[in-house]
C-alpha positions as a printed Julia matrix, in Angstrom:
751×3 Matrix{Float64}:
 78.24  230.05  -37.44
 79.91  226.27  -36.39
 81.3   228.02  -33.44
 78.32  229.82  -32.53
 76.41  226.47  -32.96
 78.6   224.66  -30.87
 78.61  227.0   -27.9
 74.31  227.12  -28.11
 74.33  223.45  -27.51
 76.89  223.6   -24.24
 73.88  225.22  -22.66
 71.94  221.78  -23.24
 72.94  219.14  -20.93
 71.76  215.33  -21.77
 74.63  213.93  -19.61
 74.06  211.79  -16.34
 73.91  214.47  -13.58
 74.1   212.97  -10.05
 73.73  216.32   -8.17
 70.39  216.94  -10.45
 69.31  213.4    -9.75
 69.44  214.31   -5.63
 67.82  217.48   -6.26
 64.56  215.74   -8.35
 64.67  212.99   -5.75
 64.22  215.54   -2.99
 61.46  217.01   -4.42
 59.84  213.84   -5.25
 60.17  213.16   -1.62
 58.91  216.47   -0.59
 55.53  216.27   -3.17
 55.5   212.57   -2.05
 55.03  213.65    1.78
 51.92  216.2     0.53
 50.26  213.22   -1.33
 50.78  214.53   -5.02
 51.71  210.89   -5.79
 51.67  211.7    -9.57
 54.08  214.69   -9.26
 56.05  212.77   -7.54
 56.02  209.93   -9.96
 57.3   212.6   -12.57
 60.15  213.62  -10.66
 61.31  210.27   -9.23
 61.55  209.48  -12.86
 63.69  212.48  -13.78
 65.94  211.14  -10.58
 66.6   207.64  -11.87
 66.86  209.54  -15.53
 70.0   211.72  -14.0
 71.63  208.69  -12.16
 74.48  206.88  -13.54
 73.18  202.58  -14.28
 75.74  201.75  -11.95
 74.9   204.39   -8.76
 73.52  203.0    -5.74
 71.15  205.59   -5.65
 69.21  204.56   -8.73
 67.55  201.52   -6.77
 66.63  204.2    -4.64
 64.79  206.51   -7.36
 62.83  202.59   -8.7
 62.05  201.84   -5.19
 60.57  205.51   -4.18
 58.75  205.78   -7.23
 56.63  202.11   -6.72
 55.83  203.66   -3.38
 54.03  206.45   -5.52
 52.94  204.12   -8.08
 51.09  201.8    -5.53
 49.33  204.83   -4.16
 47.89  205.21   -7.43
 47.26  202.0    -7.45
 49.06  200.68  -10.32
 50.1   197.54   -9.24
 51.57  195.92  -12.06
 53.89  198.7   -12.89
 54.8   199.13   -8.82
 55.97  195.26   -9.1
 57.95  195.96  -11.86
 59.86  199.14  -10.44
 60.33  196.88   -7.33
 62.21  194.22   -9.37
 64.15  196.73  -11.09
 65.18  198.19   -7.26
 66.33  194.94   -6.46
 68.24  194.04   -9.73
 69.95  197.46   -9.6
 71.17  196.43   -5.89
 68.81  198.25   -3.03
 70.03  198.19   -0.08
 69.66  195.37    2.2
 68.6   197.05    5.45
 66.14  198.7     3.35
 64.65  195.57    1.31
 61.58  194.31    4.12
 59.68  197.87    3.73
 59.78  197.07   -0.15
 58.99  193.45   -0.03
 55.59  194.04    2.0
 54.85  196.39   -0.37
 55.64  193.61   -2.96
 53.26  191.45   -1.42
 50.56  194.02   -0.72
 50.54  195.01   -4.4
 50.23  190.56   -5.38
 47.73  190.4    -2.75
 45.59  193.5    -4.81
 45.95  191.68   -8.07
 44.55  188.41   -6.49
 48.05  186.46   -6.76
 48.02  184.6    -3.24
 50.25  181.99   -3.66
 52.87  184.94   -4.88
 51.72  187.02   -2.13
 52.18  184.47    0.55
 55.82  183.52   -0.51
 57.11  187.16   -0.48
 55.9   187.19    2.96
 57.78  184.51    4.35
 60.61  185.81    2.85
 59.8   189.38    4.51
 59.37  187.52    7.79
 62.79  185.28    7.8
 64.7   188.16    6.68
 63.16  190.54    9.59
 63.9   187.72   12.44
 67.49  186.95   10.86
 68.45  190.85   11.29
 68.11  190.08   14.94
 66.4   193.98   16.08
 62.98  192.6    15.99
 62.72  195.05   19.39
 63.6   198.59   17.41
 60.95  200.93   16.59
 61.29  200.34   12.64
 61.05  196.28   13.23
 57.88  196.97   14.96
 56.61  198.62   12.37
 57.55  196.32    9.52
 56.16  193.09   11.87
 52.96  195.0    12.49
 52.52  195.64    8.73
 53.44  191.69    8.18
 50.83  190.51   10.52
 48.19  192.84    9.11
 48.74  191.37    5.57
 49.06  187.99    7.0
 45.44  188.5     8.42
 44.18  189.93    4.92
 46.46  187.23    2.84
 43.92  184.62    5.35
 40.84  186.42    4.34
 41.27  185.8     0.83
 42.21  182.6     0.89
 38.76  181.57    2.79
 36.69  183.67    0.35
 38.59  184.11   -3.01
 36.96  187.04   -5.34
 35.61  185.71   -8.07
 37.33  185.77  -11.53
 36.51  188.96  -13.49
 34.96  188.09  -16.93
 35.59  189.98  -19.88
 32.85  191.54  -21.65
 32.79  190.6   -25.31
 30.48  193.72  -26.26
 33.24  196.0   -25.14
 36.3   194.68  -27.94
 34.78  196.66  -30.62
 33.63  195.88  -34.2
 36.27  194.06  -36.45
 37.3   195.93  -39.39
 37.1   194.13  -42.72
 40.38  194.71  -44.52
 42.11  193.11  -47.67
 45.97  194.87  -48.69
 46.71  195.91  -51.59
 49.22  193.69  -53.82
 51.33  197.0   -54.94
 51.2   199.17  -52.25
 52.32  198.33  -48.54
 49.66  198.72  -45.86
 47.16  200.24  -48.5
 43.72  198.97  -49.03
 42.85  196.79  -52.01
 40.32  199.59  -53.23
 43.29  202.04  -53.64
 45.56  202.4   -56.83
 48.92  204.18  -57.25
 48.85  206.64  -60.24
 50.96  209.75  -61.45
 51.08  212.43  -63.87
 52.8   215.57  -64.35
 50.44  217.85  -62.65
 49.55  215.79  -59.33
 52.82  213.65  -59.13
 52.27  210.49  -57.39
 48.85  210.23  -56.0
 46.33  207.65  -54.61
 42.65  207.12  -56.47
 39.88  205.04  -55.56
 39.26  201.69  -57.72
 35.79  200.88  -56.29
 33.6   203.15  -54.06
 34.43  203.54  -50.5
 32.06  204.19  -47.65
 32.86  206.91  -44.3
 34.83  205.24  -42.02
 36.08  202.4   -44.31
 39.92  202.0   -43.78
 42.69  202.97  -46.56
 45.77  202.98  -45.23
 47.68  201.21  -42.1
 51.4   202.41  -42.12
 53.92  201.85  -39.44
 56.31  205.12  -39.6
 59.55  204.21  -41.35
 61.32  206.71  -39.03
 59.93  208.6   -36.09
 61.54  211.22  -33.18
 59.8   212.47  -30.24
 59.33  216.35  -30.5
 60.47  217.38  -27.05
 57.21  220.01  -26.85
 57.18  223.17  -25.77
 59.79  224.4   -22.56
 60.47  228.03  -21.84
 64.07  228.88  -21.1
 65.18  229.3   -17.27
 64.8   232.81  -15.56
 67.66  233.61  -13.52
 66.19  233.08  -10.07
 65.05  229.81  -11.0
 66.37  226.71  -10.12
 69.27  225.1   -12.19
 67.12  221.83  -12.51
 64.13  222.16  -14.27
 60.49  220.09  -12.48
 58.59  220.94  -15.76
 57.37  218.09  -17.6
 57.25  217.89  -21.43
 56.56  215.17  -24.37
 59.92  214.16  -23.45
 58.85  212.7   -20.01
 55.4   211.85  -20.83
 56.0   209.25  -23.96
 58.53  206.27  -24.43
 61.03  207.67  -27.38
 61.12  204.43  -29.34
 57.03  203.65  -29.61
 55.76  206.63  -28.38
 53.55  204.8   -25.85
 52.11  206.89  -22.59
 54.84  206.58  -19.91
 54.02  205.55  -16.48
 57.4   204.39  -15.0
 59.9   205.0   -17.57
 63.12  203.02  -18.3
 65.81  205.45  -18.59
 68.7   205.18  -21.22
 72.16  203.98  -19.67
 74.34  206.57  -21.37
 71.97  209.73  -21.4
 69.42  211.79  -19.14
 67.27  212.44  -22.07
 65.76  209.61  -23.57
 63.16  207.35  -21.74
 61.44  204.04  -22.35
 58.28  202.37  -21.57
 60.05  198.81  -21.21
 63.51  197.68  -20.89
 62.74  195.66  -24.49
 62.46  199.0   -26.07
 65.68  200.59  -24.7
 67.58  198.1   -25.96
 66.27  197.82  -29.34
 66.58  201.07  -29.6
 70.11  201.37  -28.36
 71.11  198.69  -30.95
 69.04  200.21  -34.09
 70.36  204.02  -33.87
 70.41  205.43  -29.91
 74.38  204.07  -29.18
 75.09  206.38  -31.74
 72.55  209.1   -31.08
 73.3   208.92  -27.1
 76.3   211.09  -26.74
 75.27  213.7   -29.46
 71.75  214.79  -27.55
 72.42  218.14  -27.0
 73.67  218.66  -30.42
 70.3   216.96  -31.77
 68.55  219.09  -29.4
 69.97  222.16  -30.75
 69.72  221.65  -34.36
 66.14  220.28  -34.06
 63.47  217.75  -34.69
 64.33  217.73  -38.81
 67.83  216.84  -38.29
 67.36  214.03  -35.9
 64.94  212.76  -38.14
 67.53  212.47  -40.81
 70.17  211.05  -38.46
 67.69  208.36  -37.35
 66.86  207.62  -41.25
 70.19  206.59  -42.7
 71.07  204.46  -38.87
 68.1   202.75  -39.92
 68.49  202.1   -43.56
 72.0   201.29  -42.74
 74.94  202.38  -44.71
 74.99  199.87  -47.65
 71.38  201.09  -48.64
 72.48  204.24  -48.44
 75.22  203.98  -50.59
 73.47  202.6   -53.5
 70.37  204.67  -53.38
 73.39  208.3   -53.24
 75.46  206.88  -56.24
 72.44  205.6   -58.04
 70.91  209.42  -58.0
 74.41  210.02  -59.59
 74.05  207.78  -62.36
 70.97  210.25  -64.17
 68.93  208.83  -66.5
 70.61  205.02  -66.4
 69.14  204.38  -62.88
 65.58  203.06  -63.3
 65.04  204.52  -59.68
 65.81  208.19  -59.93
 62.98  210.64  -59.89
 63.66  212.28  -62.93
 64.06  209.51  -65.0
 60.92  207.57  -63.66
 58.96  210.68  -64.11
 60.49  210.93  -68.36
 59.85  207.22  -68.33
 56.3   207.58  -66.8
 55.27  210.28  -69.04
 56.29  208.26  -72.18
 53.91  205.25  -71.16
 50.33  206.91  -70.86
 47.88  204.83  -68.44
 50.71  203.67  -66.28
 48.85  202.93  -62.8
 49.57  201.19  -60.22
 52.93  198.91  -59.9
 54.22  200.53  -62.96
 57.99  200.22  -62.63
 58.52  204.05  -63.65
 57.08  205.54  -60.59
 59.58  206.7   -58.43
 60.43  204.5   -55.11
 58.87  200.98  -56.45
 61.02  198.22  -56.42
 61.62  196.0   -59.29
 58.6   194.38  -59.25
 56.33  197.56  -59.47
 55.6   197.51  -55.42
 55.38  200.68  -53.21
 56.84  199.65  -49.98
 57.28  201.43  -46.88
 61.01  201.19  -47.06
 64.03  203.57  -47.1
 64.08  203.42  -51.18
 60.43  205.39  -50.89
 61.73  207.44  -48.46
 64.82  208.38  -50.54
 62.67  209.33  -53.65
 60.62  211.66  -51.53
 60.96  214.9   -53.44
 63.52  217.19  -51.96
 62.7   220.39  -54.05
 66.46  221.32  -54.0
 65.81  223.65  -56.46
 62.71  225.73  -54.39
 64.62  225.74  -51.4
 66.37  229.04  -51.06
 69.91  229.46  -50.64
 70.3   230.56  -46.85
 67.67  227.83  -46.07
 70.42  225.08  -47.78
 73.26  226.71  -46.08
 71.65  226.04  -42.81
 70.72  222.62  -43.66
 74.37  222.08  -44.61
 76.01  223.61  -41.47
 73.72  221.45  -39.42
 74.39  218.31  -41.56
 78.4   218.65  -41.45
 78.49  219.53  -38.01
 76.88  216.07  -36.99
 79.26  214.43  -39.04
 81.69  215.71  -37.87
 80.82  214.88  -34.2
 80.34  211.6   -35.19
 83.83  211.32  -37.08
 85.87  213.28  -33.85
 83.96  210.72  -31.4
 84.67  207.43  -33.44
 81.05  206.79  -33.78
 80.83  206.95  -37.54
 82.52  203.62  -37.8
 79.59  201.98  -36.67
 77.26  203.48  -39.09
 79.41  202.97  -41.73
 80.07  199.26  -40.83
 76.75  198.39  -38.45
 79.41  197.05  -35.9
 78.14  195.84  -32.79
 78.93  198.39  -30.01
 81.61  196.32  -28.28
 83.62  196.67  -31.54
 83.64  200.38  -31.5
 87.18  201.35  -32.71
 88.45  204.37  -30.64
 88.9   207.55  -32.86
 92.16  207.99  -34.28
 94.36  211.32  -33.08
 94.06  212.41  -37.04
 90.76  211.75  -37.2
 90.1   214.13  -34.19
 91.81  217.0   -35.67
 90.49  216.17  -39.12
 87.99  218.87  -40.81
 87.9   216.72  -43.91
 85.01  214.34  -43.76
 85.62  211.1   -45.12
 84.41  209.91  -48.13
 81.85  207.33  -46.8
 80.62  209.81  -44.52
 79.99  212.4   -47.09
 77.91  209.53  -48.5
 75.84  210.09  -45.63
 75.95  213.34  -45.1
 74.67  213.91  -48.45
 71.64  211.34  -47.67
 71.39  213.91  -44.43
 70.99  216.68  -46.3
 68.82  215.13  -49.07
 65.98  214.17  -45.97
 66.14  217.63  -44.02
 65.25  219.01  -47.35
 62.32  216.41  -47.84
 60.99  216.94  -44.41
 59.66  220.47  -45.05
 57.2   218.79  -47.16
 56.94  215.04  -46.05
 57.18  215.35  -42.56
 53.88  213.97  -41.06
 53.38  215.13  -37.07
 52.29  212.28  -35.21
 49.37  214.24  -32.9
 48.15  212.35  -29.58
 44.59  213.65  -27.57
 46.76  215.06  -24.71
 44.31  215.84  -21.45
 44.34  218.97  -19.67
 44.36  219.57  -16.49
 45.0   216.83  -13.93
 42.67  214.42  -16.16
 41.25  213.26  -12.64
 37.53  214.3   -12.91
 34.4   212.97  -14.25
 34.43  215.01  -17.51
 38.01  214.79  -19.34
 38.71  217.66  -21.52
 41.52  216.44  -24.2
 43.17  218.47  -27.3
 45.33  217.05  -30.19
 48.81  217.74  -29.52
 51.93  216.84  -31.65
 54.0   214.4   -30.62
 56.7   213.42  -33.14
 57.61  213.89  -36.35
 57.91  211.04  -39.33
 58.74  209.73  -42.33
 55.49  208.06  -43.88
 56.44  206.98  -47.24
 53.43  205.75  -48.67
 51.09  208.82  -46.17
 52.88  211.19  -48.2
 51.41  209.72  -51.6
 48.18  211.36  -50.59
 47.91  215.25  -52.12
 46.31  217.72  -49.79
 43.15  219.21  -50.24
 41.53  222.06  -48.0
 38.41  219.97  -48.19
 39.74  216.66  -47.8
 37.82  213.0   -47.84
 39.84  211.28  -45.5
 40.94  211.76  -41.34
 43.83  210.5   -39.97
 44.6   208.65  -36.47
 47.66  207.72  -34.53
 48.72  204.87  -32.48
 51.91  205.09  -31.4
 54.03  205.03  -34.44
 51.2   203.81  -36.68
 48.71  206.22  -38.63
 45.5   204.8   -39.85
 43.92  206.62  -42.77
 39.96  206.63  -42.92
 37.4   207.79  -45.7
 35.47  210.74  -43.75
 33.03  210.78  -46.59
 31.72  208.63  -49.81
 34.53  208.57  -52.04
 33.2   207.29  -55.36
 35.54  205.11  -57.82
 38.11  206.64  -59.56
 38.37  209.76  -57.15
 41.75  210.96  -55.92
 42.02  210.36  -52.06
 42.88  213.78  -50.27
 44.78  214.66  -47.12
 44.82  217.76  -44.96
 47.9   219.24  -44.89
 46.87  221.84  -41.99
 45.27  224.66  -43.68
 41.76  223.38  -43.84
 38.79  225.27  -44.96
 37.06  225.11  -41.49
 39.79  227.29  -40.04
 40.87  229.71  -42.07
 40.45  231.97  -45.74
 41.61  231.02  -48.41
 44.67  233.67  -48.76
 45.37  232.03  -45.4
 46.02  228.8   -46.59
 47.55  229.64  -49.29
 50.16  231.32  -47.89
 50.68  228.14  -44.94
 50.64  225.99  -47.75
 53.79  227.88  -49.63
 56.12  225.84  -47.76
 55.23  223.07  -49.8
 55.95  224.9   -53.1
 52.39  224.39  -54.74
 49.49  226.63  -55.52
 46.5   224.6   -53.78
 43.72  224.09  -56.47
 41.45  222.1   -54.45
 37.51  222.78  -54.56
 37.31  224.9   -51.62
 40.03  227.32  -52.74
 38.42  227.66  -56.43
 35.25  228.17  -55.1
 36.42  231.06  -52.8
 38.8   232.63  -54.88
 36.47  232.79  -57.83
 34.09  234.45  -56.04
 33.47  237.41  -54.56
 31.75  236.21  -51.34
 33.38  236.6   -48.12
 34.5   233.55  -47.01
 32.16  231.32  -44.24
 35.18  231.34  -41.7
 35.55  235.15  -42.36
 32.01  236.11  -41.7
 31.68  233.63  -38.61
 34.83  234.24  -36.87
 34.67  238.37  -37.51
 34.35  241.26  -35.12
 31.01  243.02  -34.9
 29.75  246.55  -34.05
 30.27  247.78  -30.76
 27.54  249.72  -31.23
 24.66  247.83  -32.84
 26.22  244.46  -32.85
 25.91  244.31  -36.84
 29.27  242.71  -38.67
 32.18  245.02  -39.33
 33.67  244.99  -43.1
 36.38  246.1   -44.42
 39.82  244.83  -45.52
 42.2   247.38  -44.51
 42.97  248.5   -41.0
 39.68  250.56  -40.64
 36.63  248.57  -40.11
 33.33  249.75  -40.47
 29.56  248.98  -39.76
 28.02  247.17  -42.44
 24.76  248.73  -41.25
 24.28  251.67  -43.04
 22.43  253.57  -40.33
 24.94  253.21  -38.09
 28.17  255.3   -38.75
 30.51  253.25  -36.7
 33.86  252.7   -37.3
 36.84  250.95  -35.33
 40.49  250.41  -35.93
 41.25  246.48  -36.52
 44.47  246.59  -34.51
 42.2   248.39  -31.36
 39.52  245.51  -32.02
 42.48  243.03  -32.47
 43.83  244.04  -28.85
 40.36  243.64  -27.32
 40.56  239.8   -28.79
 44.06  239.3   -27.16
 43.17  240.62  -23.84
 40.05  239.0   -23.72
 41.82  235.58  -24.59
 44.67  236.36  -21.77
 41.28  236.64  -19.11
 39.89  233.54  -20.2
 43.51  231.9   -19.31
 43.42  233.63  -16.07
 39.75  231.93  -15.51
 41.36  228.3   -16.25
 44.16  228.98  -14.1
 41.53  229.66  -11.14
 39.76  226.21  -11.93
 43.22  224.87  -11.81
 43.64  226.31   -8.22
 40.25  225.12   -7.25
 38.55  228.29   -7.02
 35.75  227.18   -9.24
 33.21  230.13   -8.52
 35.83  232.72   -9.06
 36.41  230.85  -12.3
 32.57  230.97  -13.28
 32.45  234.71  -12.77
 35.35  235.72  -14.72
 34.44  234.03  -17.66
 30.9   235.61  -17.51
 32.43  238.79  -17.58
 34.53  237.43  -20.57
 31.52  236.66  -22.44
 29.79  240.09  -21.7
 32.73  241.55  -23.01
 33.04  239.47  -25.92
 29.2   240.05  -26.93
 30.36  243.75  -27.57
 32.72  243.13  -30.42
 32.78  239.45  -31.12
 29.85  237.79  -33.89
 27.87  235.2   -31.88
 29.09  232.38  -33.8
 33.22  233.22  -33.4
 35.0   230.14  -32.36
 36.06  232.02  -28.94
 32.54  232.42  -28.05
 31.91  227.94  -28.03
 35.31  228.08  -26.47
 34.07  230.05  -23.21
 30.64  227.95  -23.31
 33.01  224.64  -23.48
 35.33  226.18  -20.36
 32.34  227.03  -18.34
 30.55  223.62  -19.18
 33.98  222.14  -17.58
 33.38  224.53  -14.36
 30.27  223.64  -13.96
 30.82  219.81  -14.23
 33.98  220.11  -11.89
 30.89  221.29   -9.14
 29.0   218.6    -9.86
 26.07  220.8   -11.83
 25.63  218.68  -14.54
 22.64  220.33  -15.81
 24.08  223.56  -16.34
 27.41  222.1   -17.31
 25.13  220.28  -20.23
 23.47  223.43  -21.14
 26.72  225.58  -21.77
 28.32  222.39  -23.62
 25.19  222.07  -26.05
 25.9   225.49  -27.08
 29.33  225.12  -27.84
 28.64  222.07  -29.65
 26.04  224.62  -31.9
 29.18  226.85  -32.84
 31.49  223.4   -33.21
 28.89  222.22  -36.15
 28.44  225.49  -37.69
 32.2   225.77  -38.45
 33.12  222.03  -39.09
 30.26  220.44  -39.66
 27.94  218.01  -37.77
 29.6   214.88  -38.77
 33.26  216.29  -37.87
 35.93  214.85  -35.68
 35.79  217.76  -33.75
 31.85  217.66  -33.3
 32.75  214.17  -32.54
 35.09  215.07  -29.5
 32.36  217.86  -28.02
 29.74  215.15  -28.09
 32.08  212.42  -26.15
 32.16  215.18  -23.31
 28.26  215.79  -23.57
 28.15  211.75  -23.23
 30.05  212.33  -20.04
 28.53  214.67  -18.58
 24.85  213.59  -19.24
 26.12  210.02  -18.15
 27.17  212.0   -14.72
 24.16  213.77  -14.1
 21.73  210.34  -14.72
 20.41  211.66  -17.66
 19.79  208.38  -19.5
 17.61  208.6   -22.31
 19.4   211.8   -23.54
 22.91  210.34  -22.75
 22.41  207.16  -24.66
 21.18  209.13  -27.71
 24.27  211.5   -27.33
 26.45  207.92  -26.81
 25.0   206.82  -30.17
 25.58  209.99  -32.6
 29.29  210.5   -30.63
 29.88  206.91  -31.95
 29.01  206.9   -35.23
 31.12  210.12  -35.99
 34.12  209.04  -34.05
 34.11  205.08  -35.18
 34.34  207.13  -38.97
 37.11  209.07  -37.89
 39.35  207.37  -35.18
 38.01  203.43  -35.76
 36.35  201.12  -33.78
 38.99  200.09  -31.39
 39.68  203.6   -30.27
 40.35  204.85  -26.7
 36.39  206.93  -26.8
 34.62  204.45  -28.65
 35.53  202.2   -25.69
 34.78  204.09  -23.1
 31.54  205.15  -24.99
 30.47  201.66  -25.35
 31.42  201.12  -21.44
 28.76  204.1   -20.61
 26.16  202.5   -22.86
 26.53  198.88  -21.52
 26.22  200.54  -17.43
 23.48  202.73  -18.46
 21.5   199.74  -20.6
 22.19  197.72  -17.18
 20.44  199.93  -14.62
 17.32  198.7   -13.26
 13.53  199.34  -15.39
 12.37  201.55  -12.55
 15.63  203.89  -12.73
 15.23  204.17  -16.45
 11.79  204.98  -16.34
 12.39  208.13  -14.2
 14.83  209.42  -16.28
């Protein structure tokens, strides 16, 4: 098994490859020539990540990328890339062109003194070269002259400084932190009982939108995203973009111009600061293991990074403590026993696993270590594979001589070279066995305690008047305080993420004494109770929330089932039946159809919708409309009118009409979509909020001022509860509202 694993690893490359860098740079130049600057930007970033840091070509990658950034009007970031090109030894003969770009950026940013200084440097440099008559230099001199004129004009008529709008800052949130639970509101208390384990309870009445928890992940690892295997006919270098290219591997901030890792082509960062911190904390160890970690998966990567961040001393203390049984005050079993003998123990009780000696529960490694691994419930096969993966990582660490840095936390300059005996030994050192034990514990914990960090990602190019977004998984993390929340299929909270930070807000009124619930994924609005129970089996409990009990204990068919059901092809009445053969519920109609037949029709329909969206991306909006309208007609013959797919098609039609600037038609279709979304998720759900946000954009662009303002207000009320007043969508809604309010009275009266 280990040999097979290592063979698989060889197919994943995370090293520096100059050939790949050259390929990506050429592809970037081609896209730049076609004025596809966004695509060129990503390709130049890929090229930079594959160039060795000492290579002179890496400076060319940064300079080329600065050109793409300039055309996209990201002037500040363009200046950063020009500085990177200079620091990496950009060729002196090419420098005047880049410096002129720098001067133009400075002019655009209103930094006139810096722009003038840069133009003087360029002028001196061109004349020093002594080739002012050559065509390239003539072009540079012409550009230099144009920029000097532009500078002179700006100096004569300086632009007024832009005033920041006070009303765009959003409402400030009232927050009083809990003394016993780090990151939690003072309105919560930590309780424990044998049935529910550790859980959070409201210690006072809570209103919708109130912040309950703000926690930075103890550890997070970027999920690389979906990437299909390359076909034989494809090039060896993959030009597709994944999450690994779009987000900082440390802070998860969206990348515009990434800073590549000095040692591998995989890790990318938003700044040199992030790159340096990541290197010192964990990446210096992970860097050479990139292929192995990508092969083994994100859980193994999180486990390794967790012990690296904790440090060996803390890992060793807790692993040794877990071996000492009931004598250890922080042992989970001992804690449970202690607490069961102390009825009424509440927040800060010393017996609760994960609390420190003062009875406080912090977002610390101790809290992570005491999350339940459920070792008894995992299958022997799963535990074997987890053990194999952990041992493979530890053996690689030992063979590469990296284990000394983990065990002693030495700086990278003090790493000892591996001895020959260490390279050939199959036995892990005693200290590395401690690391392996902790890592195995964390891998098992992650099945029940991993938290997916999600982000609203734009669908399509994102340059249209109406931007469609969907939530996508960005990273996997340990949030020890967030893990205290138990699951409910009808939760009373919403979770939003900003980088590596999670914020939990009340989504409905929570009276004092009620438990705080979080949905682990299976929600009553998305699936039936039987399906939810099946998915929740990975957490080793049977859900007994109100939604599940109401549905399982009654004979009534679930609302989700009825709304997402098939209808009779003959009379449009709902189809019924639990077996493969479905019969029409209308007694006067004797139609029966196999479930497989209708499921195949549904799959075909989904494929046609995908093709229609591809036509839209290709700029063939009229064809996309015709195809979506045909899909609607086909769907009406076998899907219930409230089926979610019916709403999705209305949403797609709204998107196409918005692309064509037909705002009234777009709004008409989107309102139908909102009706179906409200029916499934509720009028106050975050899903409804996102749809109303899109409708506000359409009404804003269509100058339907009165309706736009009322839609903005409703969207703002919903999204503030779920996402908070500082979220990007709330800020955009406020900007639209201000813009509409400032229109002349004559226009407002007409609209």
